[in-house]
N, C-alpha and C positions, 0 to 999 in steps of 0.2 A: 504494500500500500504506500503511495507516495506521501510525502510530508504534509502537503496541503490537505489532502483528503483525510489523513489520519487526524490532523488537528481539528478539522470541522466535525468529523464523526464523533470524536471523543468529547469535544466540548458539548455537543448536543446531548450525549449520554449523561454527562455530568449535570446538565441543566434539569434533566428529568428527575433527578434525585435531590432537588434543591431543598426540600423540606426535611431531608435526613441530614441535617447540618452536622458536619464534622466526620461523617463516615467515609472510609477510605474509597469506596466505589465512586465517590463524587469527583475524585481527581486522579483516576487511574492513568489518564493521558500524561500526567506529570511524572511518571516513573523515569528512571535514569536512562532508559533506552530511547527516550524521546530526544530528537536532535534539532528540532526547529522551534520557532516561536508560534504558538497557536493563535488563531483568530477566534474571537467570539462572533456569533451570528445573531444579528438583531432580528426582531420580528419581521422587519421589512426585507429580510434576507441579505442586506448589506453586511459586510464583514469588517471587523475592527481588530487590529492586533491587541492582545491582552495587556501589553505593557507599552507605555508611551512616555515621552518626555514632557514634564510640566515646564511651563515657561514663565511662571510668575517670579521674575527675577529683574534686577535693576538694568536699565538701559546701559549699553556699552559692553555687556557680557553675553548677550543672548545669541548673536550671530555665531560666535565661536562655539557656543554650547550646542547649537543645532547642527553645526558641521561635525562636531565630535560624535554626537548621537547618531547621525546618519552613517558615519563611518563605522560606528560600533555595531550597527545592525538595526537600530530603531527605525521603524517605518510609520510610527504614530506620534504626531506632535500636537500637543494641546495648547491652545492660545486663548486669548480673550482681549476684546477691545480695551477694557479698563486697565490692562497691564501696560498699555501705552508703549509696547515694544514690537508690535506686529510687523513693522517695517524691517526690524532686525531679523525676526524669524524668516520673513520673506527673502532677505538677502542670503541667509544660510541655506534655505531650500534651493533657491535659484543657483547658487554657487555649485551645489552638489549635482543638480540636474545638468548644468553646463559641463561639469567634469565627467559626466557619464556614469557617475556612481549609482544614480537612481533615476527612474522615470517618474513623472508626476503621478501616473496611474498606480504606481507601487507605493505611494505614500497615502496616509490617512491623516487629514488635517481637520482639527476641530477648532471652532471659535465660539464666542458667546455674545449674545445680545445684552448690552448694558442697560441699566435701569432707566436711563434718561431717554431711551428709544422704544419704550413699550407701546407708545401710541401707534395704532396699526399703520397709519400713513408714513411712519418713520422707519418701520422695520426693514423695508427694502433698501432705504438709504443707508442704514446701519451696516447691512451685510455688504453692500457695494463699497463702503468705506474700508471694511476689513479686507475684502478681496483686492482692492487697489493696493493696500499696504502690503499684503502678502504676495502681490504680483501673481494671483491665481485667477482662474476663470470660474471655479466652483469650490465649495467646501464639501468635505465628506460628512461633516456633522456640525450642526448649529444648535446651540442651547440657549434657552432663556436663563440668564445667569442667576437671577434671584426673582422671586415672585413679586417683590415690591417695586412699584414704579416711582421714579423720582421726577421732579419738575423738569420738563423738556428745556433744552438749552445747551450752551457750550460747556458748562461746568459739570464735571463728572459727579461731584458731591455738592449739589446746590444747597445753600443754607440761607437763613434769614439773618437779620442784623444781630440776633442773639446767638447765632451759631447753630440753630436747630435745623435739621434736615428738612428741605422742602419736598413735599410729595406731589405726585400726580394721581388723579382719581382713576386712572386706567386700570381695568380688570385684566389680569393675565390671561383669562379665558379669551378675551378679544385679541390679545397679542398672539395667542396660539393660532388663531384662524389666519392671521397674517403670516405666521411662520409656515403654515401649510402651503400658502401661495408660493413661497420660495422654492419648495420642492416641485410644485407644478411648473414653475418657470425655469427649472434646471439650474438654479443658483446654488442649491444645496441638495445633497443626496438623502440625508437623514436629519431628523430634528428630535430634540429632546429637551429636558429641563435640568436645572441644577439647584440644589438647596430647597427642593419642594418637599413638603410633608405629605402624609397620607391623604388628608382631606383635600389638599390642593391638587394632588394627582387625580383623585377621583373626580374633581370638578372638570379637569382637562379631559379625562377619558369620556365624560358624559357628552361632550360636544365634538370630540375629535373625529375627523375623517381619517387622519393619520395619527395613530397613537404615539406617544413618546417612545423613542428607541432606548433611551437611557435616562437615569437620574444620577447626575454627578454630585456626590456628597462627601463631606469630610468623614474619613473612616480610618481608624488606627486603634491600637489596643486600649487606649483610654476611652474610646468612643466606638464600640463595635457595631452599633446600629442594627442589631439583629432583627428587631421587629420591622423596621422600615425596609430592610433588605428582603426579608421573607415576603412582605407584602408586594414589593415591586416585582420580584421574580415570579410570584404567583400570577401577576398581571402581565407577564412576559416583557417586563421592562428591565433591561440590564442595569447593573450598578457599575458606576465608575468611581473609584475611590481616590479622592484627592487628599493631600497631606498624610500619606500613609506612614511617613516617618515622624509624624507629630509636629511638623512645621517648626523645627528648632530655631530657625532664623527669622521667625516672624517679628516684625518691628515692634510690636506691642508686648513682647514677652517681658516678664518681670524677673528680677533676680530671685532665685529660689523656686521658680516654677518647675514642676517636674519635667524631665526630659526622658521620653521613652527609650531613646537610644542609649541612655546611660543607666537604665535600670539593671541592677546586678543579675536578675534572673534572665533578662534578655541577653546580656553579655555572656553569661554562662552557657546559654543555649547556642549562641554564635560560636563560642570557643569549641564546644562539643562537636558542632557540625563543620568546623573549620571554615566558617563564613563570617561576614561582617554582620553587626546588628541590623544594618539597613537591608541586607539581603534576606535576613530572617523575616523582617516585617513585610517586605515586598512579596516574598514567597507565601506568607500567611494570607495575603489578599488573593493571590492567584489560586490558592487551594480552596478558597471560598467561592471560586468561579466569578470573582470580581475583576473587572478591568482596573488597572492601576497606573497612576501617572506620577511617579516620583519626580521631583525637580532637583536640579543641580546645575551649576555652571563650572564645576571642577571636573576636568577630564577623567581623572582616576575614579571618581564617584559615579559619573555618568556611565562609564564602562562597567564598573562593579555592579551597579544597580541592575544591569541587564543580564548578569550572569546568575540567573536564578532557576534554571531549568535542568540542573544536574544533581538535584537533591530533593528530598521531600520531608515534610514535617509529619510526625506521627500524631494521632489524636491526642495522646498525652501531652505532647509538646504544644499543640494548639491550645489545650486547656491551660497550660502555663501562661501562654501569651494572653489569653482572654481573662486571666485572673486580674488584670489591671483595669478592667472595665469599671468606670466610675462616672459615666455620662460626662466625660471631660472634654467639652467642646472648646476648641482653641481658635476657631475662626468664626466669631459671631457677627461679623461685619461691624457696623457702628452701633454703639449702645443705644443711641436715640432711635435707630431704626426699629427698635422693639415696640415703638408706639404705632407703627404702621399696622393697619388692619390685616395685611397679608404677611406680616413677619412670621416666618415658618417655625420658630423654635419655642413657641409657647406651648404647643401641643406635645404630648409624650413622644410621638413620632409621626 
């Protein structure tokens, strides 16, 4: 059986056992005899590599990171308008295409609609801006970044004179209908959501002609998201895990905040497996049949994060990793966003 077909078949088998969380049969394709990087298959039958490069990084570092990633074998790059570095991502992609390292059709490029573009008449403008920055004709996946709409305009985080976030009354359900039009027009292949809770996904599904392909959510051992993940997969919505390493370099981190990469039990497990703590945490997401997008701008870490297909975690080791669960959300967006009626994190999941 060729590598591509084996990846697709075995990923589909693992999806069927999604409610038997942690059982070995869910990740049989991850055994050591596997030699390639598998693709997940969305409900719309489009395919996405299960590991990608996250690009939420400072400008000036991203072009080189994208080049390193593509050279290392990554074919999935995760972007967002709000990162304000899509031009650098595009430069890295175009450089590798020009070198003959990769073809456009071999890449899977994701971006996200920012909160100030939720108004339906702005959605197409937003994706066209992203495509222009990336120097691409289409996206493989486009996500609504957050369910909350902000006041339309040039400011990414509009505020009033008191510093309070200015909102827009747009309902994300109406935004979704405009997202569907992008698929019809050939600007994007698949569409999905990010940071949506169960009720919000149910509202989208109630009106959707095209259901969300994925829900991209924060997910790591401090925040395992079991209930939301099981709900999404029951609805045939794939999970993409961001901040799988606990976002140790987040700008708002305080001294003394826990760091999952430094937890003694994680380091012990890594030493036992002769792997890095980062590889352990990435592998953990893959064995949950989650797509995972670790970010880095360091050559050694980008390459290391990709080397996660030559070992497996036992159910007992997964239990150790999950013992850190504490509903520890590290990326809450802005505190005042919690006053928005569509802020997603007030519900249990």
